[in-house]
Structures are given as C-alpha cells and as structure tokens.
MARLUM-521805 format. One record per atom (N, C-alpha, C): residue number from 1; atom name; residue in three letters; x, y, z. Coordinates in steps of 0.02 Angstrom, whole numbers, plus 50000, padded with zeros to 5 digits. Layout:
<pts>
+-----+------+------+-------+-------+-------+
| pos | site | code |    c1 |    c2 |    c3 |
+-----+------+------+-------+-------+-------+
| NUM |   CA |  ALA |     X |     Y |     Z |
...
+-----+------+------+-------+-------+-------+
</pts>
This chain:
<pts>
+-----+------+------+-------+-------+-------+
| pos | site | code |    c1 |    c2 |    c3 |
+-----+------+------+-------+-------+-------+
|   1 |    N |  MET | 48833 | 50046 | 50605 |
|   1 |   CA |  MET | 48905 | 50045 | 50614 |
|   1 |    C |  MET | 48938 | 49989 | 50574 |
|   2 |    N |  GLU | 48902 | 49934 | 50568 |
|   2 |   CA |  GLU | 48929 | 49877 | 50531 |
|   2 |    C |  GLU | 48943 | 49896 | 50458 |
|   3 |    N |  GLN | 48900 | 49937 | 50430 |
|   3 |   CA |  GLN | 48909 | 49959 | 50360 |
|   3 |    C |  GLN | 48972 | 50002 | 50353 |
|   4 |    N |  HIS | 48985 | 50046 | 50401 |
|   4 |   CA |  HIS | 49044 | 50089 | 50399 |
|   4 |    C |  HIS | 49108 | 50047 | 50405 |
|   5 |    N |  THR | 49107 | 49996 | 50447 |
|   5 |   CA |  THR | 49165 | 49953 | 50454 |
|   5 |    C |  THR | 49178 | 49914 | 50390 |
|   6 |    N |  LYS | 49125 | 49891 | 50358 |
|   6 |   CA |  LYS | 49131 | 49855 | 50295 |
|   6 |    C |  LYS | 49160 | 49901 | 50241 |
|   7 |    N |  ILE | 49135 | 49962 | 50237 |
|   7 |   CA |  ILE | 49160 | 50010 | 50188 |
|   7 |    C |  ILE | 49233 | 50025 | 50201 |
|   8 |    N |  LEU | 49252 | 50035 | 50264 |
|   8 |   CA |  LEU | 49321 | 50048 | 50282 |
|   8 |    C |  LEU | 49366 | 49989 | 50263 |
|   9 |    N |  GLY | 49343 | 49928 | 50274 |
|   9 |   CA |  GLY | 49381 | 49869 | 50255 |
|   9 |    C |  GLY | 49393 | 49866 | 50180 |
|  10 |    N |  ILE | 49341 | 49879 | 50142 |
|  10 |   CA |  ILE | 49347 | 49878 | 50069 |
|  10 |    C |  ILE | 49393 | 49934 | 50045 |
|  11 |    N |  MET | 49387 | 49992 | 50075 |
|  11 |   CA |  MET | 49430 | 50048 | 50055 |
|  11 |    C |  MET | 49503 | 50034 | 50070 |
|  12 |    N |  ASN | 49517 | 50000 | 50125 |
|  12 |   CA |  ASN | 49587 | 49982 | 50141 |
|  12 |    C |  ASN | 49614 | 49931 | 50091 |
|  13 |    N |  ILE | 49572 | 49883 | 50072 |
|  13 |   CA |  ILE | 49594 | 49834 | 50023 |
|  13 |    C |  ILE | 49608 | 49868 | 49956 |
|  14 |    N |  VAL | 49563 | 49913 | 49935 |
|  14 |   CA |  VAL | 49573 | 49948 | 49872 |
|  14 |    C |  VAL | 49635 | 49992 | 49875 |
|  15 |    N |  TRP | 49645 | 50027 | 49931 |
|  15 |   CA |  TRP | 49704 | 50070 | 49939 |
|  15 |    C |  TRP | 49768 | 50028 | 49934 |
|  16 |    N |  GLY | 49769 | 49971 | 49968 |
|  16 |   CA |  GLY | 49828 | 49928 | 49965 |
|  16 |    C |  GLY | 49839 | 49899 | 49895 |
|  17 |    N |  ALA | 49784 | 49881 | 49861 |
|  17 |   CA |  ALA | 49790 | 49854 | 49793 |
|  17 |    C |  ALA | 49816 | 49906 | 49745 |
|  18 |    N |  ILE | 49795 | 49968 | 49752 |
|  18 |   CA |  ILE | 49820 | 50022 | 49708 |
|  18 |    C |  ILE | 49894 | 50033 | 49721 |
|  19 |    N |  SER | 49915 | 50031 | 49783 |
|  19 |   CA |  SER | 49987 | 50039 | 49799 |
|  19 |    C |  SER | 50027 | 49981 | 49770 |
|  20 |    N |  ALA | 50001 | 49920 | 49776 |
|  20 |   CA |  ALA | 50036 | 49862 | 49748 |
|  20 |    C |  ALA | 50040 | 49867 | 49672 |
|  21 |    N |  LEU | 49986 | 49889 | 49641 |
|  21 |   CA |  LEU | 49986 | 49899 | 49569 |
|  21 |    C |  LEU | 50038 | 49951 | 49548 |
|  22 |    N |  GLY | 50043 | 50004 | 49587 |
|  22 |   CA |  GLY | 50095 | 50055 | 49574 |
|  22 |    C |  GLY | 50165 | 50025 | 49577 |
|  23 |    N |  GLY | 50176 | 49981 | 49625 |
|  23 |   CA |  GLY | 50240 | 49947 | 49630 |
|  23 |    C |  GLY | 50255 | 49905 | 49570 |
|  24 |    N |  LEU | 50204 | 49870 | 49545 |
|  24 |   CA |  LEU | 50214 | 49829 | 49485 |
|  24 |    C |  LEU | 50226 | 49871 | 49423 |
|  25 |    N |  VAL | 50191 | 49928 | 49418 |
|  25 |   CA |  VAL | 50202 | 49973 | 49361 |
|  25 |    C |  VAL | 50273 | 50000 | 49362 |
|  26 |    N |  ILE | 50297 | 50019 | 49420 |
|  26 |   CA |  ILE | 50366 | 50044 | 49426 |
|  26 |    C |  ILE | 50416 | 49989 | 49407 |
|  27 |    N |  LEU | 50402 | 49928 | 49427 |
|  27 |   CA |  LEU | 50445 | 49872 | 49409 |
|  27 |    C |  LEU | 50447 | 49863 | 49333 |
|  28 |    N |  ILE | 50390 | 49869 | 49301 |
|  28 |   CA |  ILE | 50387 | 49862 | 49228 |
|  28 |    C |  ILE | 50424 | 49920 | 49194 |
|  29 |    N |  VAL | 50414 | 49981 | 49218 |
|  29 |   CA |  VAL | 50447 | 50040 | 49188 |
|  29 |    C |  VAL | 50522 | 50034 | 49195 |
|  30 |    N |  PHE | 50546 | 50018 | 49254 |
|  30 |   CA |  PHE | 50618 | 50013 | 49264 |
|  30 |    C |  PHE | 50646 | 49952 | 49227 |
|  31 |    N |  GLY | 50607 | 49900 | 49221 |
|  31 |   CA |  GLY | 50629 | 49842 | 49181 |
|  31 |    C |  GLY | 50637 | 49860 | 49108 |
|  32 |    N |  GLY | 50590 | 49900 | 49083 |
|  32 |   CA |  GLY | 50595 | 49924 | 49014 |
|  32 |    C |  GLY | 50655 | 49970 | 49004 |
|  33 |    N |  ALA | 50666 | 50014 | 49053 |
|  33 |   CA |  ALA | 50725 | 50058 | 49049 |
|  33 |    C |  ALA | 50789 | 50017 | 49052 |
|  34 |    N |  TYR | 50790 | 49966 | 49093 |
|  34 |   CA |  TYR | 50848 | 49923 | 49097 |
|  34 |    C |  TYR | 50862 | 49891 | 49029 |
|  35 |    N |  GLY | 50809 | 49866 | 48997 |
|  35 |   CA |  GLY | 50817 | 49834 | 48932 |
|  35 |    C |  GLY | 50843 | 49883 | 48879 |
|  36 |    N |  ILE | 50817 | 49943 | 48879 |
|  36 |   CA |  ILE | 50839 | 49994 | 48831 |
|  36 |    C |  ILE | 50912 | 50012 | 48842 |
|  37 |    N |  VAL | 50930 | 50023 | 48905 |
|  37 |   CA |  VAL | 51000 | 50041 | 48920 |
|  37 |    C |  VAL | 51046 | 49983 | 48903 |
|  38 |    N |  GLU | 51023 | 49923 | 48914 |
|  38 |   CA |  GLU | 51064 | 49865 | 48897 |
|  38 |    C |  GLU | 51077 | 49862 | 48822 |
|  39 |    N |  ILE | 51028 | 49875 | 48782 |
|  39 |   CA |  ILE | 51036 | 49876 | 48709 |
|  39 |    C |  ILE | 51085 | 49931 | 48689 |
|  40 |    N |  VAL | 51078 | 49990 | 48719 |
|  40 |   CA |  VAL | 51123 | 50046 | 48703 |
|  40 |    C |  VAL | 51193 | 50030 | 48727 |
|  41 |    N |  SER | 51200 | 49994 | 48782 |
|  41 |   CA |  SER | 51267 | 49980 | 48809 |
|  41 |    C |  SER | 51308 | 49935 | 48764 |
|  42 |    N |  ARG | 51275 | 49900 | 48720 |
|  42 |   CA |  ARG | 51312 | 49858 | 48672 |
|  42 |    C |  ARG | 51352 | 49902 | 48624 |
|  43 |    N |  GLN | 51327 | 49962 | 48612 |
|  43 |   CA |  GLN | 51362 | 50008 | 48566 |
|  43 |    C |  GLN | 51404 | 50058 | 48604 |
|  44 |    N |  GLN | 51384 | 50076 | 48665 |
|  44 |   CA |  GLN | 51421 | 50124 | 48705 |
|  44 |    C |  GLN | 51434 | 50093 | 48773 |
|  45 |    N |  SER | 51495 | 50079 | 48789 |
|  45 |   CA |  SER | 51510 | 50044 | 48851 |
|  45 |    C |  SER | 51496 | 50086 | 48913 |
|  46 |    N |  ALA | 51495 | 50152 | 48905 |
|  46 |   CA |  ALA | 51481 | 50195 | 48963 |
|  46 |    C |  ALA | 51410 | 50186 | 48989 |
|  47 |    N |  ALA | 51364 | 50168 | 48946 |
|  47 |   CA |  ALA | 51295 | 50158 | 48966 |
|  47 |    C |  ALA | 51288 | 50097 | 49012 |
|  48 |    N |  ALA | 51333 | 50049 | 49006 |
|  48 |   CA |  ALA | 51329 | 49989 | 49047 |
|  48 |    C |  ALA | 51338 | 50004 | 49122 |
|  49 |    N |  MET | 51370 | 50060 | 49138 |
|  49 |   CA |  MET | 51379 | 50078 | 49209 |
|  49 |    C |  MET | 51312 | 50094 | 49242 |
|  50 |    N |  ALA | 51262 | 50114 | 49204 |
|  50 |   CA |  ALA | 51198 | 50133 | 49233 |
|  50 |    C |  ALA | 51154 | 50072 | 49249 |
|  51 |    N |  LEU | 51169 | 50015 | 49220 |
|  51 |   CA |  LEU | 51126 | 49956 | 49228 |
|  51 |    C |  LEU | 51115 | 49935 | 49301 |
|  52 |    N |  PRO | 51168 | 49929 | 49342 |
|  52 |   CA |  PRO | 51156 | 49909 | 49411 |
|  52 |    C |  PRO | 51113 | 49960 | 49450 |
|  53 |    N |  PHE | 51122 | 50023 | 49435 |
|  53 |   CA |  PHE | 51084 | 50075 | 49470 |
|  53 |    C |  PHE | 51010 | 50072 | 49451 |
|  54 |    N |  ILE | 50997 | 50062 | 49388 |
|  54 |   CA |  ILE | 50927 | 50056 | 49365 |
|  54 |    C |  ILE | 50894 | 49996 | 49399 |
|  55 |    N |  ALA | 50929 | 49941 | 49402 |
|  55 |   CA |  ALA | 50901 | 49880 | 49433 |
|  55 |    C |  ALA | 50889 | 49891 | 49508 |
|  56 |    N |  MET | 50938 | 49921 | 49542 |
|  56 |   CA |  MET | 50931 | 49931 | 49614 |
|  56 |    C |  MET | 50876 | 49980 | 49631 |
|  57 |    N |  ILE | 50873 | 50036 | 49596 |
|  57 |   CA |  ILE | 50823 | 50087 | 49612 |
|  57 |    C |  ILE | 50753 | 50061 | 49596 |
|  58 |    N |  GLY | 50744 | 50033 | 49537 |
|  58 |   CA |  GLY | 50678 | 50006 | 49518 |
|  58 |    C |  GLY | 50656 | 49950 | 49564 |
|  59 |    N |  GLY | 50701 | 49905 | 49580 |
|  59 |   CA |  GLY | 50684 | 49850 | 49624 |
|  59 |    C |  GLY | 50668 | 49873 | 49695 |
|  60 |    N |  ALA | 50706 | 49921 | 49720 |
|  60 |   CA |  ALA | 50695 | 49947 | 49788 |
|  60 |    C |  ALA | 50628 | 49983 | 49794 |
|  61 |    N |  ILE | 50613 | 50026 | 49745 |
|  61 |   CA |  ILE | 50549 | 50062 | 49747 |
|  61 |    C |  ILE | 50491 | 50014 | 49742 |
|  62 |    N |  SER | 50496 | 49966 | 49697 |
|  62 |   CA |  SER | 50442 | 49917 | 49688 |
|  62 |    C |  SER | 50432 | 49876 | 49751 |
|  63 |    N |  LEU | 50486 | 49851 | 49779 |
|  63 |   CA |  LEU | 50482 | 49811 | 49840 |
|  63 |    C |  LEU | 50452 | 49852 | 49898 |
|  64 |    N |  LEU | 50473 | 49915 | 49904 |
|  64 |   CA |  LEU | 50447 | 49958 | 49956 |
|  64 |    C |  LEU | 50372 | 49967 | 49949 |
|  65 |    N |  LEU | 50349 | 49982 | 49889 |
|  65 |   CA |  LEU | 50277 | 49991 | 49879 |
|  65 |    C |  LEU | 50238 | 49927 | 49891 |
|  66 |    N |  LEU | 50265 | 49871 | 49870 |
|  66 |   CA |  LEU | 50231 | 49807 | 49882 |
|  66 |    C |  LEU | 50228 | 49791 | 49956 |
|  67 |    N |  LEU | 50282 | 49804 | 49992 |
|  67 |   CA |  LEU | 50282 | 49791 | 50065 |
|  67 |    C |  LEU | 50236 | 49838 | 50103 |
|  68 |    N |  LEU | 50233 | 49901 | 50080 |
|  68 |   CA |  LEU | 50190 | 49949 | 50115 |
|  68 |    C |  LEU | 50116 | 49938 | 50099 |
|  69 |    N |  SER | 50101 | 49905 | 50045 |
|  69 |   CA |  SER | 50030 | 49894 | 50027 |
|  69 |    C |  SER | 50002 | 49834 | 50066 |
|  70 |    N |  ALA | 50043 | 49789 | 50086 |
|  70 |   CA |  ALA | 50019 | 49728 | 50120 |
|  70 |    C |  ALA | 49980 | 49742 | 50184 |
|  71 |    N |  PRO | 50004 | 49786 | 50229 |
|  71 |   CA |  PRO | 49965 | 49797 | 50291 |
|  71 |    C |  PRO | 49894 | 49824 | 50278 |
|  72 |    N |  SER | 49885 | 49866 | 50228 |
|  72 |   CA |  SER | 49818 | 49891 | 50213 |
|  72 |    C |  SER | 49772 | 49835 | 50190 |
|  73 |    N |  ILE | 49798 | 49791 | 50148 |
|  73 |   CA |  ILE | 49758 | 49735 | 50124 |
|  73 |    C |  ILE | 49741 | 49688 | 50182 |
|  74 |    N |  ILE | 49790 | 49674 | 50224 |
|  74 |   CA |  ILE | 49779 | 49630 | 50282 |
|  74 |    C |  ILE | 49728 | 49661 | 50330 |
|  75 |    N |  ALA | 49735 | 49726 | 50344 |
|  75 |   CA |  ALA | 49688 | 49760 | 50389 |
|  75 |    C |  ALA | 49618 | 49760 | 50359 |
|  76 |    N |  GLY | 49613 | 49772 | 50294 |
|  76 |   CA |  GLY | 49547 | 49772 | 50263 |
|  76 |    C |  GLY | 49512 | 49704 | 50268 |
|  77 |    N |  ILE | 49550 | 49651 | 50256 |
|  77 |   CA |  ILE | 49521 | 49584 | 50262 |
|  77 |    C |  ILE | 49500 | 49570 | 50334 |
|  78 |    N |  GLY | 49543 | 49590 | 50381 |
|  78 |   CA |  GLY | 49527 | 49581 | 50452 |
|  78 |    C |  GLY | 49466 | 49621 | 50473 |
|  79 |    N |  LEU | 49459 | 49682 | 50447 |
|  79 |   CA |  LEU | 49400 | 49722 | 50463 |
|  79 |    C |  LEU | 49336 | 49690 | 50437 |
|  80 |    N |  LEU | 49340 | 49662 | 50377 |
|  80 |   CA |  LEU | 49281 | 49629 | 50349 |
|  80 |    C |  LEU | 49261 | 49568 | 50391 |
|  81 |    N |  GLN | 49311 | 49536 | 50423 |
|  81 |   CA |  GLN | 49297 | 49478 | 50465 |
|  81 |    C |  GLN | 49286 | 49497 | 50539 |
|  82 |    N |  ARG | 49289 | 49563 | 50552 |
|  82 |   CA |  ARG | 49277 | 49590 | 50620 |
|  82 |    C |  ARG | 49326 | 49563 | 50672 |
|  83 |    N |  LYS | 49389 | 49558 | 50655 |
|  83 |   CA |  LYS | 49440 | 49534 | 50701 |
|  83 |    C |  LYS | 49465 | 49593 | 50744 |
|  84 |    N |  SER | 49478 | 49580 | 50808 |
|  84 |   CA |  SER | 49499 | 49634 | 50853 |
|  84 |    C |  SER | 49567 | 49661 | 50835 |
|  85 |    N |  TRP | 49613 | 49618 | 50812 |
|  85 |   CA |  TRP | 49679 | 49642 | 50793 |
|  85 |    C |  TRP | 49676 | 49687 | 50732 |
|  86 |    N |  ALA | 49626 | 49678 | 50689 |
|  86 |   CA |  ALA | 49619 | 49719 | 50629 |
|  86 |    C |  ALA | 49600 | 49790 | 50648 |
|  87 |    N |  ARG | 49561 | 49798 | 50701 |
|  87 |   CA |  ARG | 49543 | 49865 | 50724 |
|  87 |    C |  ARG | 49605 | 49904 | 50745 |
|  88 |    N |  THR | 49649 | 49871 | 50783 |
|  88 |   CA |  THR | 49711 | 49903 | 50805 |
|  88 |    C |  THR | 49755 | 49920 | 50745 |
|  89 |    N |  LEU | 49764 | 49873 | 50701 |
|  89 |   CA |  LEU | 49805 | 49884 | 50641 |
|  89 |    C |  LEU | 49776 | 49940 | 50599 |
|  90 |    N |  ALA | 49711 | 49942 | 50590 |
|  90 |   CA |  ALA | 49679 | 49993 | 50549 |
|  90 |    C |  ALA | 49685 | 50062 | 50581 |
|  91 |    N |  ILE | 49684 | 50066 | 50647 |
|  91 |   CA |  ILE | 49694 | 50131 | 50680 |
|  91 |    C |  ILE | 49764 | 50157 | 50666 |
|  92 |    N |  VAL | 49814 | 50113 | 50673 |
|  92 |   CA |  VAL | 49883 | 50133 | 50659 |
|  92 |    C |  VAL | 49890 | 50155 | 50586 |
|  93 |    N |  LEU | 49862 | 50116 | 50541 |
|  93 |   CA |  LEU | 49865 | 50133 | 50469 |
|  93 |    C |  LEU | 49828 | 50198 | 50455 |
|  94 |    N |  SER | 49772 | 50209 | 50488 |
|  94 |   CA |  SER | 49734 | 50271 | 50478 |
|  94 |    C |  SER | 49775 | 50332 | 50496 |
|  95 |    N |  VAL | 49813 | 50326 | 50551 |
|  95 |   CA |  VAL | 49857 | 50382 | 50570 |
|  95 |    C |  VAL | 49910 | 50393 | 50517 |
|  96 |    N |  LEU | 49939 | 50339 | 50491 |
|  96 |   CA |  LEU | 49990 | 50345 | 50439 |
|  96 |    C |  LEU | 49960 | 50371 | 50373 |
|  97 |    N |  HIS | 49898 | 50352 | 50359 |
|  97 |   CA |  HIS | 49865 | 50376 | 50298 |
|  97 |    C |  HIS | 49855 | 50451 | 50299 |
|  98 |    N |  LEU | 49850 | 50481 | 50358 |
|  98 |   CA |  LEU | 49839 | 50552 | 50363 |
|  98 |    C |  LEU | 49892 | 50593 | 50326 |
|  99 |    N |  PHE | 49952 | 50567 | 50322 |
|  99 |   CA |  PHE | 50007 | 50603 | 50290 |
|  99 |    C |  PHE | 50008 | 50596 | 50214 |
| 100 |    N |  ASN | 49963 | 50555 | 50187 |
| 100 |   CA |  ASN | 49961 | 50542 | 50115 |
| 100 |    C |  ASN | 49905 | 50584 | 50084 |
| 101 |    N |  PHE | 49918 | 50648 | 50075 |
| 101 |   CA |  PHE | 49867 | 50696 | 50052 |
| 101 |    C |  PHE | 49852 | 50686 | 49978 |
| 102 |    N |  PRO | 49792 | 50692 | 49956 |
| 102 |   CA |  PRO | 49728 | 50707 | 49988 |
| 102 |    C |  PRO | 49687 | 50644 | 50003 |
| 103 |    N |  LEU | 49694 | 50592 | 49962 |
| 103 |   CA |  LEU | 49651 | 50533 | 49971 |
| 103 |    C |  LEU | 49667 | 50495 | 50034 |
| 104 |    N |  GLY | 49732 | 50487 | 50049 |
| 104 |   CA |  GLY | 49751 | 50453 | 50110 |
| 104 |    C |  GLY | 49727 | 50490 | 50172 |
| 105 |    N |  THR | 49728 | 50556 | 50169 |
| 105 |   CA |  THR | 49703 | 50596 | 50225 |
| 105 |    C |  THR | 49629 | 50582 | 50237 |
| 106 |    N |  ALA | 49591 | 50581 | 50183 |
| 106 |   CA |  ALA | 49519 | 50567 | 50190 |
| 106 |    C |  ALA | 49508 | 50496 | 50218 |
| 107 |    N |  LEU | 49546 | 50448 | 50193 |
| 107 |   CA |  LEU | 49539 | 50379 | 50218 |
| 107 |    C |  LEU | 49560 | 50375 | 50291 |
| 108 |    N |  GLY | 49612 | 50411 | 50310 |
| 108 |   CA |  GLY | 49634 | 50411 | 50379 |
| 108 |    C |  GLY | 49583 | 50441 | 50427 |
| 109 |    N |  ILE | 49554 | 50498 | 50407 |
| 109 |   CA |  ILE | 49504 | 50530 | 50448 |
| 109 |    C |  ILE | 49443 | 50485 | 50455 |
| 110 |    N |  TYR | 49420 | 50457 | 50400 |
| 110 |   CA |  TYR | 49362 | 50413 | 50402 |
| 110 |    C |  TYR | 49376 | 50352 | 50446 |
| 111 |    N |  GLY | 49436 | 50323 | 50438 |
| 111 |   CA |  GLY | 49454 | 50265 | 50478 |
| 111 |    C |  GLY | 49456 | 50280 | 50552 |
| 112 |    N |  LEU | 49486 | 50336 | 50570 |
| 112 |   CA |  LEU | 49489 | 50354 | 50641 |
| 112 |    C |  LEU | 49419 | 50367 | 50669 |
| 113 |    N |  TRP | 49376 | 50398 | 50629 |
| 113 |   CA |  TRP | 49308 | 50412 | 50651 |
| 113 |    C |  TRP | 49270 | 50346 | 50663 |
| 114 |    N |  VAL | 49273 | 50302 | 50613 |
| 114 |   CA |  VAL | 49235 | 50239 | 50618 |
| 114 |    C |  VAL | 49260 | 50196 | 50676 |
| 115 |    N |  LEU | 49326 | 50190 | 50682 |
| 115 |   CA |  LEU | 49354 | 50142 | 50730 |
| 115 |    C |  LEU | 49355 | 50167 | 50802 |
| 116 |    N |  ASN | 49344 | 50232 | 50812 |
| 116 |   CA |  ASN | 49345 | 50258 | 50880 |
| 116 |    C |  ASN | 49275 | 50273 | 50908 |
| 117 |    N |  LEU | 49224 | 50258 | 50871 |
| 117 |   CA |  LEU | 49156 | 50266 | 50898 |
| 117 |    C |  LEU | 49144 | 50210 | 50949 |
| 118 |    N |  PRO | 49107 | 50224 | 51002 |
| 118 |   CA |  PRO | 49093 | 50173 | 51053 |
| 118 |    C |  PRO | 49060 | 50110 | 51025 |
| 119 |    N |  GLN | 49014 | 50118 | 50977 |
| 119 |   CA |  GLN | 48980 | 50060 | 50947 |
| 119 |    C |  GLN | 49031 | 50016 | 50911 |
| 120 |    N |  SER | 49081 | 50047 | 50882 |
| 120 |   CA |  SER | 49131 | 50010 | 50843 |
| 120 |    C |  SER | 49176 | 49969 | 50889 |
| 121 |    N |  ARG | 49195 | 49998 | 50945 |
| 121 |   CA |  ARG | 49241 | 49964 | 50991 |
| 121 |    C |  ARG | 49212 | 49897 | 51015 |
| 122 |    N |  ASN | 49148 | 49895 | 51025 |
| 122 |   CA |  ASN | 49116 | 49835 | 51053 |
| 122 |    C |  ASN | 49097 | 49783 | 51000 |
| 123 |    N |  SER | 49104 | 49801 | 50937 |
| 123 |   CA |  SER | 49079 | 49755 | 50885 |
| 123 |    C |  SER | 49132 | 49708 | 50856 |
| 124 |    N |  PHE | 49193 | 49711 | 50882 |
| 124 |   CA |  PHE | 49246 | 49668 | 50855 |
| 124 |    C |  PHE | 49254 | 49606 | 50898 |
| 125 |    N |  VAL | 49267 | 49549 | 50865 |
| 125 |   CA |  VAL | 49276 | 49486 | 50899 |
| 125 |    C |  VAL | 49345 | 49486 | 50933 |
| 126 |    N |  THR | 49349 | 49458 | 50992 |
| 126 |   CA |  THR | 49413 | 49459 | 51028 |
| 126 |    C |  THR | 49452 | 49394 | 51022 |
| 127 |    N |  HIS | 49431 | 49348 | 50982 |
| 127 |   CA |  HIS | 49469 | 49285 | 50975 |
| 127 |    C |  HIS | 49504 | 49280 | 50909 |
+-----+------+------+-------+-------+-------+
</pts>
C-alpha cells in the first residue's frame, strides 16, 4: 500500500506541475499577443481597444490555472510525507479530477481506490 500512496503522491505533483506549466504557457502566448497588438495599435488606433481585454483574459486564465494547480502539488507532497490532512485533500481532489476526462478521470479513480482501502486509512500520521 505504501507504494501506491507514493505513486499517487508523485502523480498529483506531476498533474499540478503540468497545470502550472499550462498557465505559464498561456501567460506567454497572451503576452506575445499583447505585444503584437501593441505594435499594430501604433498604426491603427482601433487595435489599442483590444489591449486591456488581452491582458485581462490572459492574466485571468493563467492565474486560475496556477491557483488550481497548487492543491494537487500540496496534496502530493503531503501524501509522500504520509500526513493525515493530505489524505483528506487528495480524496477531495480525486473527486474533482473525475470530471477532467480522460487522464484526470484515471487519476481520480486511482486516487479514490488507493485512499479508501482499509490499509491506507491506517497508514497516515495524525499529527
């Protein structure tokens, strides 16, 4: 059971890191689009109206992805350290992962299976 918990912890960290990386990629893409539109707006003033929207949308999506990736990374680290709060957090995240088809669904099912086995319940530290 210890091996399954370790694998689940690593998978959560990787899942969170991929989501965070996606947020950074979106930030870079929207930043590039912002720069291009800014250059064009020097010649066409109508293009300048799009600049605030590009900044807001890109920033909001990036921030959302970065914020949503943090709990997976935190839960993964906690699972590797066998903390009791990490088990609870990972169960909640596993349920939420179920809606992220297909890889998130697989991670969610695996997480719920690992964390709800009787051997798993007793193996987490309560302090």
